[in-house]
N, C-alpha and C positions, 0 to 999 in steps of 0.2 A: 288485369284488367278487371275492372269490379262487374258482376254480373248480381243486379238486383231481380224478382219476381215479384208482383205483390201479390198475398194471401187473400187466397181465393177461398169457396168453399168444397172443390176436391178439384183434384188433377187426375187426367187418365197416362198412362204406362207412356213413352218413346214408344212407337212401331212405325215397323218398314212390313211394308204387304211387296213379296216379289213372283213371281209367274215361273214355271218351270215347266219340263216337259212331264219327268218325275220326279218327287220326292221318295225319299227312302229313311225311313225312321229306324235310325239304330245304326251307329257306327262300329259294331263288330268287327271284325273280320268279313263278314257275310256278306255285311251293307260294305265295306268299301269295296269290296269284289263288284256286286252290285253295281255302284255308283260308280265307278272308274268304267265299267265294260260299258253300261250306257253312253257315261258321256265321249266315250274313244268311239263310239257308234252315233255321233254327231248329236247328242240329247243332252238337253239342256236342265241341268239336275242339280238340285237341292238335297244334303245330305243335311240332316238333323240326329246328333247326339249330345246325352245327355251327362258325361264324362269330357274332362279336360284335356285328355288324350283320346284315339283310335284306339282299336282292337278288343275293345272289351275283356274276355278271360284272360288273353292274350297280351295283353297292355302292363305299363311298368303298374298300375293300379291292382292287379289281382296276379298274374305271373304265372299265368300256367304255359304251357310250353302248346305248339299249332302241333295234333296230329289228326291222323285220319287212315287212309287204309295200309297204311305202313307196318300198325300197330308196333312202335318199337323196332321190325324186322324181325320180330319175336314170331310172327305167324306163318302160314306159305304164300299167304299175297304178295309174288315176287314183283319189283318196277311196279308197284304201285301207288307210289305217290302223285297226291292230286296235280292237275297241270294249268296251263291257263296264267289266271294273275294271279291268284297262291302259290304257283310253281316261283312265278316270278318275284312274289315278296321273301318267300324262303330261298332263293338259289342267294338273292341280293340280299340278304342279312347272313345267310350264311356267309360272304364275299367280305361283305365289314363289319360281322358281328359272330364270328366264329366261337369266342369267350361264351357266348350266350348272354348278356348284358342288357335286360328287359326297358332300359333306358335306350339303350342303341335300339331296340326293337320299335318300341315310340316313334324315333325318328326315322325311321327305314319309312314306313307307313304314312305319316306326314311327310314323308319327301312325294311319297307315290301322289297322295290326292293334290297336292300343290301342284305337281307337272299338271295336271287337266284342264284345260281353260274353260271349261265349259262345265266346271262342276264347282260349286257352293259349298263350305263345308260349316254348321254352324255349329260351335265345340261349346260344350256347357248348357244344350239349346233344348228340354226335356220335351216332348209333346203332352200336350196336355188335353186339347180339346179338338175337335173333330165339326166339318159341318157339314149336309150329306148335300150331295145337288139334285140327289133326287132317294128316291129309294134304291140301294142297293147300289150307290154309286156314292163314293164320296168328290166332294168337290175343293176343300183345303182344309190346311192342319191350320195348328195353333204351337208356335212355343214360344217358350220363354227363359233369357238367358239372363241369371243373377245377376252378369262379369259387367252387362251393360247397363243394365234397367231394359231391355229391351225386351219388347213382343212382336213375334214374326207372324207373319199369317201367309201360307206359302200356300196358292192353287196350281191344281195341273189335274190333269186327266189319267194319270197313270200314278197309284202310289206302292210304296215294297215295303211288308212291316217289318222290319229285319231288328224289334225291338230288346228279341228274347223274351222277356213276358208277352209282347204282342198286343204293346199297349195302342197302336194303333189301329188292329183289329178288332181289340174288346171295345172301343170308343167309338167303331166304325159300326157295333154289330153283327160284325162277321161270327158264324158258327165255332165252338172251339169245345173243346175236353180237359180234365183236369183229374188226373189219378189214371190209375189201371185198369183196362178192360178185361170181363172176363173170360178166361181161358176159350171158352165154347165162341163167341162174337166172331175170334177171326181165328179158330182152329189153332189156338193156340198153347202148347202144353207147358210154355214156357212162365207164362202168366202166372204174378207173385198172388199169395194169399193175403189176408190179413195180417199172418202174424210177420207174413216177410217187410208189408207195407205196399204203399202204391205210389211214393214217391223218391225220387230221390234226391237230398237232401242237397247245403250249400257247404262250401269249404273254403278256412281261412290258412293262408301260410305264413310263417313270418321267418326271418332271415339274420343269423349271428355270424361278426365279425370278431377275430383276435387282436386286438389291441396293443398287443405287448407287455400288457401289464396289467397286474390286476385291477377285476373290474368289479362292486358290488353292483346289488338290483334290489330295490326295494318294492312288491308288488303294487300294484293299484286296490285299493279296498275291494274290489268289486273279483277279483281274481278267483280262482278255483284254489283254495286252503290246500285239500287233500286232493291228488289224482287218485288214488290206491281204488276209490270206487271207479275208473275206465278201465274195463274189462284188458286192455292191451298196455294198462302203463306201463309195463316193464320193457315193453320198445323203445322209451326215450333215450337217448343218447344225448353226448354234446356236438357230437356229428352231423346228425341230423336236423334237416332243415329247411326250408323252402318244398319245392315239388315232393320232394321226402317223404312231408306230411300231408301228401292228398289229401289222406285218410281221419283227418280233422276234420268230421264230417256229421251235421246235424243237421235237425229242418223239417225231416220229410214225413214228419208225421203233424205237420200244421200247414198252414196257407202260405207257398214257400212264393206267394206275391208280396201279400200283404203283413207277412209275417217277418218280411226281409229282415225288416231294424235290430228285433226282438231278436231273431236269429244271430245276428251280426255279433249283438252284447253277449249270447251264450259263446261264441265261439272265442269274442275275445278273452272272454272268463277261464274258457280251457284252454286255447292260448296261453294268454298270461299264467296259469296256472300249472303250465307245463315248465317254461321259464323258469319260474319259481322252483319248480322241484329242480331241474337239471342246475341251477344256480347255487341254490340255499340247503339242499338237503343233505350235503357232505358225499355223496355217493357219483360224482363225477370231478375229481378233481384238476379236470383237463377243461374245467369249462370256465378257471377262475378267472382268467384273462377275456374272455366272450364276452361281449357285450351283446347288445337286442339293438341288430345296425335298423329292422326296417320289419313292420307288421303291418296287416294287409288292415287298410281302412272300410273296403267294402268284399261280401266274398263275395267270393267265385259260384254262380249259381249253376247250377243242372238243369233242373225242371222247374218247369212250371204250366202254363196252359201250351197247347196242342190244337190247332186251327184243322178244321176241316177242310179237304182241297174235294175233287171229284174224285180220288180212288185214293187206299190207306197203301202203305207200306207195312208187312205185315212180317210176322215170323219166321213165314214161309217163305216168303216172296225173298229173303235173304238167306236163306239155306238152302232153298232149293235154288238157290242166286235163277231166277225168274227172269225173263228178258221182255219188258215190255214192249209195245211199241212205240210209244215215246219217250223211251230213256235221252235225258238226255245232261245225265250225272253220273255217281258208284258212290258208291262206299263201300269198305273194309273190314273198317273198326269192330270188335268184336261187340255183341248183343252181349254191354257193362251192366247190371245191375246191380243196386245197392242196397241193404238193406235201409229200412227208411230209420232205423234206432240209430245208425253212425255211429259214433264214438264213442256212446253209451252203451250201444248194443252187444251182446256176447258175441252174434255170428260172426265170419268171415266180413274184411268189410266190403269185397267185392266177387263178382259171380259173373264169367265169361264164356262168353260159347262163342264158338268161328265155323264161317264157314271155310268149303274146301278154295271159294276163290272170293273177287269181288264179287257185287252184287248191283245192277241199276238201279237209276231210282226214275221215276217214271216225274215227266211233267204234269200229270192231273194233279202232284201233293206239293203244287208249290204256286200255287194259286186257291184262294177264298171261293169256295163252295156258291156262297150267296150275295160276295161285295161285288162286284163283276169287274171293278179297275183297280183291286186290292190283287198283289203281288206277295209271295210267303218266301222268306229267305233265312237260311238260321234253323235254330235250333225246333222253330213252333211249325214248322211244315210237316205237314199231314203223312204221320205214324202210328201207327199205335205204340201203346207205351213199350209192348217188349221192343218193338223196331229204332223206336226212339234211343234205345240204350246204345245202339249202334250209330243213328244218323245226327246225332248232339255232337258229335266230337269237330273240332273247330276246323278240322281240314275236308273233311264232308261238307260241312256246313256252306261253307269257302269258295268249293267246288259249283256246288248244285244254282249259288248264289249265280253265278259267272252268265248259268242258262238263265237268269232272272233277269240280268241286267241284259242280255241279249233280245229276250224275248220283248220289253219293252220298248226297245229301238224298234223293231217287226211291227209293235202293236202301232204304233206312230207313225212307222213308214208306210203302212197297208193301212190305219185309220180303222184298226179291230179292238178288241178286249182279248187280255189273255188267255182266256179261253176257245175262241175263234183259231187261235194254230195249229190247233189238232188236226184240222183239216187239209187235208193236201192241198195246192201242194207247200203249204206254208211250215209244217211241221219237218219237210223234209229243208228247207230252209233252214229252221230254227238250229235241228242237229248238224248241218253240213257248215255253216254258219260260226256254230261253237267251234267244228273239229278245225275252222279254217284260221280260229283264233288261238288255235295253238291247247284247244281242250282234247281230253280225249272221252269216248264211248265205249261201254262192254262192244264187240260183236260190229260195228257201225263203223265203214271204212269211211277214209275222206273220198269222195268221188265227183269233185266240182268241176265241171265241164267249162268252164272259164278260165281252168288251170293249164296255160298253158305249155308242161314240162310234161304234161302226160304226155301230149301230140309228140313230143321227141325225140329223136333215138338218143341213149346215155350211154356213155361211155365212161372209162377210168381208169387213169394212169397204173392201178395195179389196184387187187381186191384181194383180201386175204384166202386165202386158197386152201389151205391145211391148218389145223388143230396145233400149233406147236409150243408147252407151255412150260421152258426149259427149267430144269431141276435146281436153281437155286436160290431156293426158297427155305422157308425155318420147316423142321422136323413137327409133324403134326399125327402123337399120336392114334391109335387108333380105340383108347379107351371109350370111345363112341364111335355111332355107324359115320362116316365119311361120308359124302359123295360128291361129283363134278356134273352140274346142269350143262348139257351139249345140246344144241340144234340141230335138228338134221331133218333132211328134205324125206319123201317119199323115196323106197326102196332099201337096200339091206343095209343091214347096220355095221357100219366099219370096222378092222379091230382098233383095240386103244393099247397103249403101251401106261403103266404107272413107273416109277422109280418107289422100292421098298427099302425100307431098311428094317432089318428081323436080329431079336439078338439069338434066336435058336430058331432051326428048323420049323415048321408050320404049316397050314395047309388054308389057306384063306377062303372065304365066302365070297363071293362078288355077285352084286344081284344087277338088275337091267329093268329099271322104273321105268314106269311114266306114269301122267297123271289119269283121270275120268274121262275129262275134258280137254283137247288140245289147249288150250284157253287158262287151266289151272296152272298150278303148280304145287299142288300134293302129291307125292310120290307112290299112290294108294295100287295102282295096278303093276302087277311084275311079267316084264315081258320075256324073260328070262334069267338063268341061273346060272354057275360053274363054281370048280372048286380051281384054286388054282395053289401048288406047291411054290414053297420060299423056302432059299436055304437061308442059312445063318449068312449075315455079311450086312453091310452098310452097301445104299443107295444102286440096288439091282432094279434092271429093265424090265418088268413083268411084263409080258406080253395077253391078253384077252379078248377074245373072241367069239359073240355070241350068232348062232345059225339061227337068224331073223331079220325080217322087213318090218321097215316103217310102214303105215298104209298113209297119212298123209304129215305132213310140216307140222312138227312137237318137241319139245323137248324131252329128253333123254334123261336119264339117274343113273349112273356110271355108280354106284353103292358099292361100300366096303365095309364089312359087317367086322365089328368088336374083335380082336384079338391081341391080346396082351404081350405083349413084348415086343410089339410091334408098330411102326408108326410109315407113315406115308412124306415124300416129300414132297415138301409145297414149291409153287414159283413163284416166282414175283414178279412177272409177267400181270396186267390186268388188258381184258380183255370186253370188250362192248359186248353185251348181252351172252358174257358168260360167268358161271357164279360159283364156288364150292359150298356148301352145306354142312352140317351136321346135325344129327338126331337129336334133338332138345326135347321129351319127353314126351306126351300125347293126352289129348282129350279124348273123355272117356264118352261113349254115345250114351244116347236117352233123351228124352222130353223133347222126341222130335229133333234133335240134335245127332249130327252123325261121330264118329268118332274115328280117328286118325292121329298119325305121326304127327309131329313139328318136324319140321330141318331147315332149317335157317342158317343164314351166311354169319361171317365174324364180322366185326367190324372193321373200319381202316385206322390205324394200322396193321392189323390183323387182317382176317378176310380172305388167307392167299389162297388161289386157284392150287389144284393138285397136278403138280410135275405130271403133265399127261402131251402126248404126244398122238394123233391122228392122222389120216389121209380121207377123202371122201367130202369135203365139206364144200363142195366147188362153187355152188351158187347160192351158200347158205347167206353170205354175206355183199352180196354183187349189187353193183348199182343201180338196179331194176326197183333195188328196194327204195329206194327215195320218193316214189312214185304210186307207192304200191299201198299208200293208204291210210297206214299206221304208223303213230312216230312214237314208239316205244317197243320191249319184248313183249311179246305174247304167246303165239304159237311158234314164233323164231325171231330172231334177233332186228326183223324190219328194218336196220340200218344198212349202208355202204361201211363197209370199214377197208381200208384200207392193207396194203399189204405190209410187212412190220419193216421193211426197210427202204420206205419211198420213200427219199428226201424231200418232193413233193406233190404230197397226192395232191392229184386236180381231179373233179368231174367235169364233162362234159356236156354241153346240151348242145344237137344239130336239128333243126327242123329242114323243111323238104325245102322251105322257100322263107324269107325276110319275113320278118315276126315283129311287130311293134308291142316294146314293153317296158314298164315304167316301175312293178311293185313287182319285187322276187321275195319269199318267206324263207328264212334256212332256220332248221329245228336241228338243236348240236344234244351229245348226249353230257347231261346234267345226274344221269345214274339214278334214275329213277328208283331204285331201291334203297335210296340214303332216306332216311326219316327224316331228317334236318331237324331234327326238335329246334323251337327258335330260343327260345330260352334254357336257365340253370346249367344245360349240360353242354358242356364243349365239345366241339369239333377237330379233329384235329388235320380238315381240309381246310382251307379257304376256297380257290376254284378247287373243282370236281378234278379230278386225273381223266378221265377220259373227254373232256371238254375243250373243244378248239380253241385255240387260245387268238391266233392271230390267221387271216383269212382275205381272200379278197377276190371280188366280182370283175370279171372281164366280159367284152363285148368281145365281136368277131377284131381280128388284127391283132388285136392285145388292149386295146381301151378299159382305161382301171376304170369301175364306177363308182364302185366304195371298195373300202377297207376295213379293216380292222383291224390293232395292234395288242389289245387289253381283253378280250370278251370271254367271260364265264358265264351269260347267260343263255339258258336253253333256247331260246326264239328271238331272234335278230331280224326287222322289216328293213329292208332297203326300201324304199320309197324315189325316184327319181323326182326333179322338180319337173323335166318335161320328157315325153315320153324318147326310146332311142329304138331304131330300128336296126337288128342284129338277125343272121342267121346261126350265130352260133352263140353261146354263153356257158362261161368256166366259171367253176368256184375252186380257188384256189387255196389249199392252207398254207400255210405260212408260216407255222409255229404251231406247239403243243403245250399243253400244261406240264406231260409227262411225258414217260417211255409207251402210254397207250399209244396203238395207232392210234391214226382219226379214224372217226366216225362223224357221219352226217346222219340222221336220220329222215330227214326232207326236204326240197327245195320245191317250194311252190313260184310258181310266174306266172305275174297277168300282165293283160297290157292296159290301157289308159280307158 
């Protein structure tokens, strides 16, 4: 069919006008989590994203793994992976994509948003204009999609800037900062000087592939011809690619917003010069068959604008783990600052300072102080430059963004602006709503009065009574100090039995450690120590006793100091809330940062527990844990764990009278200690071994309400079409992914 249009003086672009409850600008991981959360709360949401795929730095366009408080399992933040929507994403990605394929991670995110009927996603549509409805109030945003030559105008009462560079906040006149504050402003000893630089740069990655036959490489004219001017040029080799080259960073001395294209060209120049060196210098014969499989077309950005909320998160908030009244999220990545000269500088590429545990993030950092209907998500939230070194990572950004999505829903429900949510009872509604949706907020327990499970008598077919980790695992040499984390209730510390192998008779130093705070896992407080004589021989049962008591629920660390020629026997048994660690270095104190040792677990298929037996843990894994308000190990496992040999583990909830039940929420153990890096790094697990695979939900008389046979997710929500009336509700575990005893963190029950 032929279409013709007469000549005219001028034409307008095709335009589409949309209305929504919330507009989110920026489809990185933070924007996705905010938008999905709001849509699930019933809001009509429009998400504008300037790229063809979602995920921002985590997408296949940039290929940075998602990380947050777990710090690659290299800090003392135990069971610290972010919860809620970002957990759902990472667990699903692990199940579908444990090899770390960046393209498949794109599909996981696209699948997530496609499942939300109230969420309209506009890809390839950058925001470029704002119309203010009144001073300090955004009315409309405009975006243009070059792919369909369409201009979009979207009107809403609430907006969220998750764009990374803060384009929406910038256009709307929101107050922001760029660069580093002076040390005196927030009393931050880590504040950088001019020589260090006040901005983090961009990075750009490349991947190689072995073709099985020789491949030549002719560099483009703009490639760096001599890389010996790069201080770390000898670090390159034929095997390094992708995220191993995160330190190919530059741009921190420039304008990291408006100079981005120039920074990209310089990073192309460096990356292609490095590849030219690897292929053509003659120093890497193992590169003969390698081809340049992929080169990033846009750089991964670290830092640009930071917007002003009603408060700032600072170095001391992080290091001292201060608890704000309006905590809605948390972080735990190190304060990770990079010298501004990047790959051209002579300094180390990054500096890391850790706190003793995770730190809360206040809601006051998640909205603009002067644009009343603007919420903030991602790396642009209200933090000082130093604190930004920690808050900027994607796991942390995504977790706080879920709070933004729920805040928007509460604002619409009660006709409020974000700042109004600080007033009681709205702040409690926000915090408890986040916990109900699967979030974790340090030191805040779930306490929903509408949760019927809290009114029930709870019993179980069994619960784990004593710690028994059989001596059926590998030898773990005492070349380094090793420890077993053990959760205890108040009272005398029980006797422990370890299995020891020694080449000759010796004396072992065994210490009982704990942390300065019950919910931290930095073992820096010694409760007791003893000397234990062992003879030469294999698999000796060694009994260890301490005459000491525990004052409140907490983890203790049964730590054995290094001993030449001695090994502890490991165990194949995995168990929720129980981990073995090894001492791996120390953080030096200074500049407002504390010094302490790092005790870290191994990754599966390693990371075996120590072969250990102990009585006296009778109530640690009790059924009542599923309503104690916490859904991960903190000062204890906070999980019901069934007995080792229970063939059909079952939790039973019994009420004094029949109850109308319509919604049941279940929380399983997908190992919050697992970092679940989303790309590049392969993982041995698909489904997590602690997770319940099959389960049934039964009403009185054994009536089945719901069931699953292939569960791998942390949370499952059963919503019945019609409420049922029952006096008894049972959760029956029918299958597990591994021999680990069945574990459940939480059960919530709601009426119609």
